[in-house]
C-alpha positions as CSV (number, residue, x, y, z in Angstrom):
1,X,92.4,37.5,1.2
2,X,90.4,36.8,-1.9
3,X,90.9,33.0,-1.3
4,X,89.5,33.3,2.3
5,X,86.0,34.1,0.8
6,X,86.1,30.9,-1.3
7,X,87.2,28.8,1.7
8,X,84.5,30.0,3.9
9,X,81.9,29.5,1.2
10,X,83.3,25.8,0.7
11,X,83.1,25.3,4.5
12,X,79.6,26.4,4.8
13,X,78.5,24.3,1.9
14,X,80.3,21.2,3.3
15,X,78.8,21.9,6.7
16,X,75.2,22.1,5.1
17,X,75.7,18.8,3.4
18,X,76.6,17.3,6.7
19,X,73.7,18.8,8.4
20,X,71.4,17.6,5.7
21,X,72.8,14.1,5.9
22,X,72.2,14.0,9.7
23,X,68.6,15.3,9.5
24,X,68.1,12.6,6.8
25,X,69.4,10.0,9.0
26,X,67.0,11.2,11.8
27,X,64.0,11.2,9.7
28,X,64.7,7.7,8.2
29,X,64.9,6.1,11.6
30,X,68.5,5.3,11.9
31,X,68.6,6.0,15.7
32,X,65.3,4.5,16.6
33,X,66.6,1.2,18.3
34,X,70.0,2.0,19.9
35,X,69.8,-0.9,22.4
36,X,68.6,-3.6,20.1
37,X,71.8,-3.4,17.8
38,X,74.1,-3.8,20.7
39,X,72.1,-6.9,22.1
40,X,72.0,-8.5,18.7
41,X,75.7,-8.0,18.4
42,X,76.5,-10.0,21.7
43,X,73.5,-12.5,21.5
44,X,74.7,-16.1,21.1
45,X,72.2,-17.2,18.3
46,X,74.6,-20.0,17.1
47,X,73.8,-22.3,20.0
48,X,70.1,-21.9,19.4
49,X,70.5,-23.0,15.9
50,X,72.1,-26.4,16.8
51,X,75.7,-25.1,16.6
52,X,78.6,-26.5,18.6
């Protein structure tokens, strides 16, 4: 039963780290342009640059 107290504390600490990382990613603009990355991935820029 004593070990359960340690496990709960560790789980809360790790959850806090995950929440802090998520808030940091929101504040740093990681989710600003969700559509642009998808269109850049499927864009065929090789033909515009003189490729085959």
